[in-house]
C-alpha positions in Angstrom: 20.4 33.0 -16.0 21.0 36.0 -18.2 24.8 35.9 -17.8 25.0 32.2 -18.8 26.0 31.0 -22.3 23.0 29.9 -24.4 24.1 26.3 -24.4 24.3 26.2 -20.6 21.0 28.0 -20.2 19.3 25.5 -22.6 20.8 22.6 -20.7 19.6 23.9 -17.4 16.1 24.5 -18.7 16.0 21.0 -20.2 17.2 19.5 -16.8 14.5 21.4 -15.0 11.8 20.2 -17.5 13.1 16.6 -17.2 13.0 16.8 -13.4 9.5 18.3 -13.4 8.2 15.5 -15.8 9.9 12.9 -13.7 8.4 14.2 -10.5 5.0 14.3 -12.1 5.3 10.7 -13.3 6.6 9.6 -10.0 3.8 11.3 -8.1 1.1 9.5 -10.1 2.7 6.1 -9.7 3.5 6.8 -6.0 -0.2 7.7 -5.5 -1.2 4.5 -7.2 1.1 2.5 -4.8 -0.2 4.4 -1.8 -3.7 3.6 -2.8 -2.6 0.0 -3.3 -1.0 -0.1 0.1 -4.1 1.5 1.7 -6.3 -1.1 -0.1 -4.0 -3.9 1.2 -4.1 -2.4 4.7 -7.9 -2.8 5.0 -7.9 -6.6 4.3 -4.8 -6.9 6.5 -6.6 -5.2 9.3 -10.0 -7.0 8.9 -9.2 -10.5 7.6 -6.9 -11.8 10.4 -9.6 -10.8 13.0 -12.3 -12.5 11.0 -10.5 -15.7 10.0 -8.2 -16.1 13.0 -4.4 -16.9 12.9 -4.6 -20.4 11.5 -7.1 -19.8 8.7 -5.3 -16.5 7.8 -2.2 -18.7 7.5 -4.0 -21.0 5.0 -5.2 -17.9 3.1 -1.7 -16.5 2.9 -0.2 -19.9 1.8 -2.8 -20.3 -1.0 -2.0 -16.8 -2.3 1.7 -17.4 -2.1 1.5 -20.8 -3.8 -0.7 -19.4 -6.6 1.8 -16.5 -7.3 4.6 -19.0 -8.2 2.9 -20.5 -11.3 1.4 -17.1 -12.2 5.0 -15.7 -12.2 5.7 -18.4 -14.9 2.8 -17.0 -17.0 3.9 -13.4 -16.4 7.7 -13.7 -16.9 8.4 -10.0 -16.6 6.4 -9.2 -19.8 5.3 -5.9 -18.4 8.8 -4.4 -18.3 9.5 -5.7 -21.8 6.3 -4.1 -23.1 7.2 -0.8 -21.4 10.7 -0.9 -22.8 9.8 -1.8 -26.4 6.8 0.6 -26.6 8.8 3.4 -25.1 11.3 3.0 -27.9 8.7 2.5 -30.7 5.3 3.8 -29.8 3.9 3.3 -33.3 4.1 -0.5 -32.8 2.2 -0.4 -29.4 -0.8 -2.4 -30.7 1.4 -5.2 -32.0 3.5 -5.4 -28.9 0.6 -5.4 -26.5 -1.3 -8.1 -28.5 1.7 -10.3 -28.8 2.5 -10.0 -25.1 -1.1 -11.0 -24.2 -0.8 -14.0 -26.5 2.5 -15.0 -25.0 1.1 -14.8 -21.5 -1.9 -17.0 -22.5 0.5 -19.6 -23.9 2.5 -19.7 -20.7 -0.7 -20.0 -18.7 -1.7 -23.1 -20.7 1.7 -24.7 -20.1 1.7 -23.9 -16.3 -1.6 -25.6 -15.5 -0.3 -29.2 -15.6 2.6 -28.2 -13.3 0.2 -26.8 -10.8 -1.9 -29.9 -10.8 1.2 -32.1 -10.3 2.5 -29.9 -7.5 -0.8 -29.9 -5.6 -1.0 -33.7 -5.9 2.5 -34.3 -4.6 2.2 -31.9 -1.6 -1.0 -33.6 -0.4 -2.7 -30.3 0.5 -6.0 -30.0 2.2 -9.1 -29.6 0.0 -9.7 -26.1 1.5 -6.2 -24.9 0.4 -6.5 -26.5 -3.1 -9.8 -24.7 -3.8 -8.2 -21.5 -2.5 -5.3 -21.9 -4.8 -7.6 -22.4 -7.8 -9.6 -19.3 -7.0 -6.4 -17.3 -6.4 -5.1 -18.4 -9.8 -8.3 -17.1 -11.4 -7.8 -13.7 -9.8 -4.1 -13.5 -10.6 -4.7 -14.3 -14.3 -7.0 -11.3 -14.5 -4.3 -9.3 -12.8 -1.6 -10.4 -15.3 -3.5 -9.2 -18.3 -4.4 -5.9 -16.6 -0.7 -5.3 -15.7 0.3 -5.6 -19.4 -2.2 -2.8 -20.2 -0.7 -0.7 -17.4 2.7 -1.3 -18.8 1.7 0.4 -22.0 0.3 3.4 -20.1 3.8 3.8 -18.5 5.5 3.6 -21.9 3.4 6.5 -23.0 4.1 8.2 -19.6 0.4 8.5 -18.8 0.8 7.3 -15.2 -2.4 9.1 -14.1 -4.4 6.3 -15.7 -2.7 3.7 -13.5 -3.5 5.9 -10.5 -7.2 6.0 -11.5 -7.5 2.3 -12.2 -5.7 1.4 -9.0 -8.2 3.6 -7.0 -11.2 1.8 -8.7 -9.6 -1.6 -8.1 -8.9 -1.1 -4.4 -12.3 0.5 -3.8 -13.9 -2.6 -5.2 -11.5 -4.8 -3.2 -12.2 -3.1 0.1 -16.0 -3.1 -0.6 -16.0 -6.8 -1.5 -14.0 -7.7 1.6 -16.5 -5.8 3.8 -19.4 -7.6 2.0 -17.8 -11.0 2.7 -17.4 -10.2 6.4 -20.8 -8.5 6.8 -22.7 -11.5 5.2 -20.3 -14.0 6.7 -19.4 -15.6 3.4 -16.5 -17.4 4.9 -13.0 -18.4 3.8 -13.7 -18.8 0.1 -15.6 -15.5 -0.1 -12.3 -13.6 0.1 -10.9 -15.3 -3.0 -14.1 -14.6 -5.0 -14.0 -11.0 -3.9 -10.3 -10.8 -5.1 -11.2 -12.3 -8.5 -14.1 -9.8 -9.0 -11.8 -6.8 -8.2 -9.1 -7.9 -10.6 -11.6 -8.7 -13.3 -13.1 -5.2 -13.1 -9.7 -3.6 -13.3 -8.9 -5.7 -16.4 -12.1 -4.5 -18.1 -11.4 -0.9 -17.3 -7.8 -1.1 -18.4 -8.8 -2.6 -21.7 -11.4 0.1 -22.3 -8.8 2.9 -21.5 -6.3 1.3 -23.9 -8.8 1.3 -26.7 -10.0 4.8 -26.1 -6.8 6.7 -25.4 -4.1 4.5 -27.1 -4.6 1.5 -29.3 -6.6 -1.7 -29.5 -4.3 -4.7 -29.1 -3.7 -6.8 -32.2 -4.9 -10.2 -31.1 -4.4 -11.9 -34.5 -1.5 -14.4 -34.0 1.8 -12.7 -34.6 4.4 -15.4 -34.7 7.5 -13.2 -35.0 6.6 -11.0 -32.1 5.4 -13.9 -29.9 8.8 -15.6 -30.5 10.5 -12.3 -29.7 8.7 -12.1 -26.3 9.4 -15.8 -25.5 13.1 -15.2 -26.2 13.2 -12.0 -24.1 11.2 -13.5 -21.2 13.1 -16.8 -21.1 15.8 -15.1 -19.0 13.7 -12.4 -17.4 10.9 -15.0 -16.6 13.4 -17.3 -14.9 14.4 -14.4 -12.7 10.7 -13.6 -11.9 10.0 -17.3 -11.1 13.1 -17.6 -8.9 12.1 -14.3 -7.2 8.7 -15.7 -6.3 10.4 -18.8 -4.8 12.8 -16.4 -3.1 10.0 -14.5 -1.4 7.9 -17.5 -0.5 10.5 -20.2 0.4 10.0 -19.5 4.2 6.2 -19.9 3.8 6.6 -23.2 2.1 9.1 -24.4 4.7 6.9 -23.3 7.6 3.9 -25.2 6.1 6.1 -28.3 5.8 8.0 -28.1 9.1 5.5 -26.3 11.4 1.8 -25.4 11.0 -0.7 -22.8 9.8 -0.2 -20.7 12.9 3.5 -20.4 12.3 2.8 -19.6 8.6 0.5 -16.8 9.8 3.1 -15.4 12.3 5.6 -15.0 9.4 3.2 -14.1 6.5 1.6 -11.1 8.4 4.8 -9.1 9.1 6.5 -10.2 5.9 3.5 -8.9 3.8 3.6 -5.6 5.7 7.3 -5.3 5.3 7.1 -5.8 1.5 4.2 -3.4 1.3 6.5 -0.6 2.4 8.5 -0.9 -0.8 6.0 1.3 -2.6 8.4 4.2 -2.9 11.3 2.5 -4.7 8.9 0.6 -6.9 7.0 3.7 -7.9 10.1 5.8 -8.4 11.9 3.3 -10.7 8.7 2.5 -12.6 8.3 6.3 -13.2 11.8 6.6 -14.8 11.9 3.2 -16.5 10.8 4.5 -19.9 13.7 7.0 -19.7 16.1 4.2 -18.6 15.0 2.2 -21.6 15.8 5.1 -24.0 19.1 6.0 -22.3 20.2 2.4 -22.5 20.2 2.6 -26.3 23.0 5.1 -26.6 23.4 7.4 -23.7 25.5 5.5 -21.2 26.5 8.6 -19.2 22.8 9.4 -18.5 22.2 5.8 -17.5 25.1 5.8 -15.0 23.9 9.1 -13.6 20.3 7.9 -13.2 21.5 4.7 -11.4 23.7 6.7 -9.0 20.8 9.2 -8.1 18.4 6.3 -7.7 20.7 4.5 -5.4 21.3 7.5 -3.2 17.6 8.5 -2.9 16.6 4.9 -2.1 19.3 4.6 0.5 18.0 7.7 2.2 14.4 6.6 2.1 15.2 3.0 3.2 16.6 4.2 6.5 13.9 6.8 6.8 11.3 4.0 6.8 13.4 1.6 8.9 13.5 4.0 11.9 9.7 4.2 12.6 8.9 0.6 11.7 11.6 -0.8 14.0 10.9 1.7 16.8 7.1 1.2 16.8 6.9 -2.5 15.9 5.1 -3.4 19.2 2.4 -0.9 18.3 2.2 -1.5 14.5 1.8 -5.3 14.4 -1.1 -5.6 17.0 -2.8 -2.6 15.5 -2.8 -3.9 12.0 -3.3 -7.6 12.6 -4.8 -7.8 16.1 -3.5 -8.8 19.6 -3.2 -12.5 18.5 -0.3 -11.5 16.3 1.8 -10.0 19.1 4.4 -12.8 18.8 5.1 -11.6 15.2 6.7 -8.4 16.5 10.1 -10.0 16.8 9.9 -11.3 13.3 8.9 -7.9 12.0 11.9 -6.2 13.6 14.2 -8.8 12.1 12.7 -8.2 8.7 13.0 -4.5 9.1 16.8 -5.0 9.3 16.6 -6.4 5.7 14.2 -3.8 4.5 16.9 -1.2 3.5 18.5 -3.8 1.2 15.1 -4.8 -0.3 14.6 -1.1 -1.3 18.1 -0.7 -2.6 17.6 -3.7 -4.9 15.2 -1.7 -7.0 18.1 0.7 -7.8 19.8 -2.0 -10.0 16.9 -4.2 -10.8 15.2 -1.8 -13.3 18.5 -0.4 -14.9 19.8 -3.9 -15.5 16.6 -4.9 -17.3 16.7 -1.7 -19.3 20.1 -2.6 -20.8 19.0 -6.2 -21.5 21.1 -7.7 -18.7 18.2 -9.6 -17.1 20.5 -12.6 -16.8 22.4 -10.8 -14.1 19.3 -10.8 -12.0 19.2 -14.6 -12.2 22.5 -14.8 -10.3 21.1 -12.6 -7.6 18.0 -14.8 -7.2 20.0 -18.1 -7.3 22.5 -17.0 -4.7 19.9 -15.6 -2.4 17.6 -18.6 -2.9 20.4 -21.0 -2.1 21.1 -19.1 1.1 17.5 -18.9 2.1 16.8 -22.6 1.5 19.8 -23.6 3.5 18.9 -21.3 6.4 15.3 -22.4 6.3 16.4 -26.0 6.7 18.7 -25.1 9.6 16.5 -22.6 11.4 12.8 -23.2 10.8 12.6 -26.7 12.4 14.0 -25.4 15.6 13.1 -21.7 15.7 9.9 -21.6 13.7 8.7 -18.3 12.4 11.6 -16.4 14.1 14.1 -18.6 12.1 12.1 -17.8 9.0 12.5 -14.0 9.7 16.3 -14.5 10.0 16.4 -16.5 6.8 14.4 -13.9 4.9 16.5 -10.9 6.1 19.8 -12.5 5.3 18.6 -13.7 1.9 17.6 -10.2 0.9 21.1 -9.0 2.0 22.7 -11.6 -0.3 20.4 -10.7 -3.2 21.5 -7.0 -2.8 25.2 -7.9 -2.5 25.2 -9.9 -5.8 23.1 -7.4 -7.6 25.3 -4.5 -6.5 28.3 -6.3 -7.9 26.5 -6.9 -11.2 25.6 -3.3 -11.5 29.2 -2.3 -10.8 30.2 -4.5 -13.7 27.6 -3.4 -16.2 26.5 0.1 -15.2 28.7 1.9 -12.7 30.6 1.2 -9.5 29.6 3.1 -6.4 31.5 3.6 -3.0 29.1 1.4 -1.0 30.6 1.8 2.4 31.0 5.5 2.1 27.4 5.9 1.0 26.1 3.6 3.8 28.1 5.2 6.5 26.2 8.5 7.1 22.6 7.4 6.9 23.3 4.0 8.5 25.2 5.6 11.4 22.5 8.1 12.1 19.6 5.6 11.8 21.5 3.1 14.0 21.9 5.6 16.8 18.3 6.8 16.6 17.0 3.2 16.6 19.0 2.4 19.7 17.6 5.5 21.4 14.0 4.6 20.5 14.6 1.1 21.9 15.6 2.6 25.2 12.3 4.4 25.5 10.1 1.6 24.1 9.4 3.3 20.8 8.4 6.6 22.5 5.5 8.9 21.7 4.7 10.4 18.3 6.6 13.6 19.0 9.7 11.5 19.9 9.4 9.5 16.7 8.8 12.7 14.6 11.8 14.3 16.3 14.0 11.3 15.4 13.0 11.5 11.8 13.7 15.2 11.8 17.2 14.6 13.3 17.8 12.0 10.6 17.0 14.3 7.8 18.8 17.3 9.3 21.9 15.3 9.9 22.2 14.2 6.3 21.5 17.7 5.2 24.3 19.0 7.4 26.7 16.3 6.0 25.7 17.4 2.5 24.5 13.9 1.6 22.1 15.3 -1.1 23.2 16.8 -4.5 21.6 19.9 -6.0 19.6 18.0 -8.6 18.3 15.6 -5.9 17.1 18.6 -3.9 15.5 20.0 -7.1 13.6 16.8 -7.6 12.2 16.9 -4.0 11.2 20.6 -4.5 9.5 19.8 -7.8 7.6 16.9 -6.2 6.5 19.1 -3.3 5.3 21.8 -5.7 3.3 19.2 -7.6 1.7 18.0 -4.4 0.8 21.6 -3.4 -0.7 22.2 -6.9 -2.9 19.1 -6.5 -4.1 20.3 -3.1 -5.0 23.8 -4.5 -6.8 22.4 -7.5 -8.5 19.8 -5.3 
């Protein structure tokens, strides 16, 4: 470095520092998502065996139904809180307080809609009570997430990791208590409410101790600001919940609780694997928000790097999930769910596009282009509704899997076009060719040997990584990020 000009040397040092900070933030959020996934895995493993396929389908339907009105009360407020506080940390107390008040206002408006929908659908009393208890739990979750959004704005992601660990520990413990004392179907909803309530209390205490106490006195100007900002963003969130759950609603209408369960189980597992892109983009979102103000070149560069890394990781996850589907599904949910293997493999085909969607989702919201995301959801929702009507009555949960996978592909396609218009255009086919070709060949090979043993699977993943390395798929700064992340992991191991 001694032969480099001072400006170049300073630029390189700043880049390394930025990458080190990014890798640290990502590691904490990724750990939080891994803990979240592990906490979800325990109920996924235990509850289907305790409830059986039909009751587990009712449980999944109640949660999915409750998430739709909760999305109306939430309306993407967390991203707006993170964006605004990252730009103006001195106003954190005012922004957090106004966001909480806006969410409470939305909650009051949503309750009559929930009552009307439940009445029109003629649901069973068991499902109605489950929906009510799920709404209670998710309301605690919504307020807690607004506090976590402030932690991200201050780039104190380790607090989110800590709170997630506490929440999931309580969640797992309460599920075990419900099963041990045989508290039945509703016990799981009460346990979920307790875990979310405890996380909210701890998040509020952390906010007051380390940051600010939210200003809960009515702030008309800021509340109106949040309503205006969330009008578009919230429409996207609401449509997105309908997009995710349209197959569940269709299966409940055209089929039965067993069919709902055969789709809900693999679909939930597939979505849980999106922890990497979610954590990665959440870690850099404060930087995206600041870059969007005036540094368009940095914004385009971040978008391109995110897209390439998520493309690599998407196929990296696709290979083992598709190859070992016949082992994974019965192990997680029990032998009764073996028919869901076919659905899981179909959903895995759309998993890459689910992960890639995060690459333009966060950047578009950072530049206040949330309205572009509405077009993605509307287009994909239209396709999924049409396919659900055509496929589910005849093909049941397999048709639901096809509808979901194709819907996610359409969502990605529209979003990619929007990102090309507002951020930067990328050579999609050229980027997809190398990882897609290698992953396709490896999956075909694994299918011939029935998934193979663990050494075969590990060898396939090694071949995938080595092939992309040989083709020079990775840029130098992407390799630097991975190295920095590995060094952070090793430092945690040494200090632990």
